Backbone as a chain_set.jsonl record, in Angstrom:
{"seq": "MFKIQKGYNTVSKTFRLPIELVDDLEALAYKNNLSLNQLIIQCLNYAIDNLDDSPDNSSEKK", "coords": {"N": [[22.365, -10.438, -52.145], [25.332, -9.237, -50.618], [27.136, -6.643, -52.083], [30.199, -5.133, -52.878], [30.741, -1.677, -53.191], [31.956, 1.439, -54.574], [32.852, 4.835, -53.689], [31.523, 7.748, -52.196], [29.809, 10.657, -50.843], [30.791, 12.227, -47.854], [30.59, 12.671, -44.22], [32.293, 13.508, -41.244], [32.389, 11.391, -38.443], [32.644, 9.909, -35.173], [33.065, 6.659, -33.924], [33.087, 4.035, -31.529], [34.464, 0.914, -31.76], [34.672, -2.681, -31.377], [37.928, -4.124, -31.133], [38.49, -6.561, -32.466], [36.461, -6.654, -34.385], [37.095, -4.424, -35.95], [39.575, -5.272, -36.929], [38.743, -7.422, -38.568], [37.131, -6.019, -40.405], [39.022, -4.274, -41.539], [40.69, -6.112, -42.852], [38.908, -7.157, -44.738], [38.308, -4.844, -46.182], [40.842, -4.242, -47.255], [41.233, -6.527, -48.842], [39.338, -6.049, -50.808], [40.167, -3.734, -51.97], [39.345, -1.237, -50.865], [38.653, 1.666, -48.83], [38.534, 1.599, -45.264], [36.441, 3.135, -44.277], [34.696, 3.315, -46.517], [33.871, 0.65, -46.724], [32.567, 0.261, -44.24], [30.429, 2.064, -44.49], [28.979, 0.787, -46.516], [28.334, -1.618, -45.237], [26.7, -0.67, -43.14], [24.607, 0.519, -44.628], [23.58, -1.791, -45.859], [22.718, -3.205, -43.591], [20.688, -1.468, -42.645], [18.935, -1.467, -44.854], [18.084, -4.089, -44.77], [16.861, -4.477, -42.369], [14.861, -5.942, -39.902], [11.964, -4.656, -39.262], [9.74, -5.274, -37.824], [7.494, -5.187, -35.032], [8.944, -5.667, -31.81], [8.074, -8.21, -29.909], [9.032, -9.546, -27.764], [9.25, -8.545, -25.157], [6.692, -8.635, -24.275], [6.091, -11.266, -23.876], [5.776, -13.717, -21.379]], "CA": [[23.738, -10.661, -51.721], [26.094, -8.02, -50.348], [28.114, -6.34, -53.127], [31.07, -4.02, -52.543], [30.662, -0.545, -54.101], [32.969, 2.463, -54.316], [32.547, 6.246, -53.854], [30.44, 8.358, -51.424], [30.01, 11.932, -50.166], [30.851, 11.818, -46.456], [30.71, 13.577, -43.089], [33.14, 12.86, -40.249], [31.792, 11.006, -37.162], [33.5, 9.002, -34.421], [32.397, 5.52, -33.304], [33.99, 3.099, -30.852], [34.164, -0.438, -32.224], [35.56, -3.7, -30.821], [39.172, -4.299, -31.884], [38.387, -7.731, -33.347], [35.602, -6.279, -35.507], [37.88, -3.53, -36.799], [40.562, -6.107, -37.624], [38.042, -8.143, -39.637], [36.717, -5.052, -41.417], [40.216, -3.8, -42.247], [41.124, -7.177, -43.755], [37.941, -7.216, -45.838], [38.507, -3.636, -46.99], [42.097, -4.425, -47.99], [40.998, -7.567, -49.85], [38.491, -5.491, -51.871], [40.765, -2.467, -52.403], [38.481, -0.16, -50.399], [38.992, 2.221, -47.528], [37.713, 1.07, -44.172], [35.223, 3.941, -44.235], [33.787, 2.907, -47.6], [33.305, -0.653, -46.378], [31.632, 0.429, -43.134], [29.231, 2.695, -45.063], [28.211, -0.237, -47.223], [27.797, -2.547, -44.236], [25.592, -0.005, -42.46], [23.49, 0.612, -45.577], [23.016, -3.133, -46.005], [21.994, -3.513, -42.358], [19.464, -0.665, -42.62], [18.047, -1.937, -45.919], [17.615, -5.434, -44.464], [16.436, -4.468, -40.982], [13.537, -6.469, -39.592], [11.34, -3.572, -38.512], [8.512, -5.711, -37.179], [7.527, -4.884, -33.595], [9.579, -6.67, -30.951], [7.09, -8.649, -28.922], [9.676, -10.377, -26.745], [9.006, -8.003, -23.823], [5.312, -8.947, -23.915], [6.009, -12.691, -23.549], [6.166, -13.988, -19.979]], "C": [[24.426, -9.311, -51.571], [27.139, -7.823, -51.436], [28.885, -5.093, -52.735], [30.945, -2.939, -53.617], [31.741, 0.461, -53.728], [32.386, 3.855, -54.496], [31.333, 6.756, -53.101], [30.816, 9.78, -51.051], [29.932, 11.618, -48.678], [30.843, 12.982, -45.481], [31.501, 12.811, -42.027], [32.38, 12.632, -38.942], [32.76, 10.044, -36.478], [32.649, 7.917, -33.77], [33.443, 4.643, -32.635], [33.544, 1.689, -31.209], [35.117, -1.431, -31.568], [36.771, -3.921, -31.736], [39.063, -5.447, -32.883], [37.536, -7.422, -34.575], [36.357, -5.383, -36.48], [38.927, -4.314, -37.575], [39.926, -6.845, -38.802], [37.642, -7.195, -40.769], [37.905, -4.531, -42.217], [40.715, -4.843, -43.239], [40.202, -7.266, -44.967], [38.095, -6.007, -46.76], [39.766, -3.775, -47.846], [41.908, -5.42, -49.135], [40.22, -7.023, -51.05], [38.955, -4.126, -52.355], [39.859, -1.27, -52.097], [39.068, 0.451, -49.139], [38.079, 1.575, -46.491], [36.399, 1.833, -44.099], [34.223, 3.528, -45.309], [33.119, 1.579, -47.268], [32.275, -0.52, -45.268], [30.337, 1.085, -43.609], [28.361, 1.644, -45.734], [27.597, -1.244, -46.266], [26.591, -1.937, -43.516], [24.382, 0.145, -43.372], [22.804, -0.727, -45.76], [22.184, -3.496, -44.775], [20.673, -2.75, -42.287], [18.468, -1.166, -43.654], [17.425, -3.294, -45.596], [17.163, -5.581, -43.015], [15.041, -5.047, -40.854], [12.863, -5.442, -38.696], [9.991, -3.969, -37.92], [8.62, -5.44, -35.681], [8.167, -6.027, -32.806], [8.602, -7.018, -29.844], [7.713, -9.448, -27.793], [9.433, -9.861, -25.343], [7.585, -8.31, -23.352], [5.158, -10.397, -23.505], [6.491, -12.9, -22.122], [6.176, -15.463, -19.703]], "O": [[24.137, -8.366, -52.306], [27.941, -8.72, -51.695], [28.291, -4.104, -52.306], [31.03, -3.234, -54.809], [32.368, 0.34, -52.676], [31.524, 4.057, -55.351], [30.224, 6.27, -53.322], [32.0, 10.098, -50.949], [29.089, 10.82, -48.269], [31.061, 14.132, -45.863], [31.383, 11.589, -41.93], [31.794, 13.565, -38.392], [33.601, 9.434, -37.138], [31.634, 8.213, -33.139], [34.564, 4.525, -33.129], [32.392, 1.316, -30.989], [36.247, -1.074, -31.236], [36.645, -3.906, -32.96], [39.499, -5.316, -34.027], [37.847, -7.872, -35.677], [36.267, -5.562, -37.694], [39.146, -4.05, -38.757], [40.491, -6.891, -39.895], [37.796, -7.523, -41.945], [37.812, -4.363, -43.433], [41.119, -4.497, -44.35], [40.668, -7.431, -46.094], [38.019, -6.14, -47.982], [39.746, -3.456, -49.034], [42.364, -5.186, -50.254], [40.415, -7.479, -52.177], [38.226, -3.437, -53.069], [39.636, -0.408, -52.948], [39.884, -0.173, -48.46], [37.0, 1.075, -46.809], [35.347, 1.231, -43.881], [33.029, 3.406, -45.033], [31.924, 1.409, -47.509], [31.209, -1.13, -45.347], [29.256, 0.695, -43.169], [27.145, 1.618, -45.54], [26.461, -1.676, -46.462], [25.582, -2.611, -43.307], [23.251, -0.076, -42.94], [21.576, -0.793, -45.812], [21.081, -4.029, -44.899], [19.649, -3.32, -41.912], [17.278, -1.278, -43.361], [16.348, -3.614, -46.1], [17.092, -6.695, -42.496], [14.14, -4.684, -41.61], [13.158, -5.365, -37.504], [9.19, -3.107, -37.558], [9.718, -5.46, -35.124], [7.952, -7.202, -33.105], [8.34, -6.211, -28.953], [6.994, -9.977, -26.945], [9.409, -10.657, -24.405], [7.306, -8.25, -22.155], [4.179, -10.738, -22.843], [7.499, -12.326, -21.709], [6.478, -15.88, -18.585]]}, "num_chains": 1, "name": "protein.A"}
């Protein structure tokens, strides 16, 4: 299960995200007393840790 954590060393990067996604993330960050950046870091770490890295065979199917 995804658990909210606090505190990271960071580097500044710029990403363009859909407005609706940012609105949802900001609400979740506020609800959990986190910065938006802290929440996004955790979401990205969770996605990487749970990535299905099996080969994508969909292009081979016809």
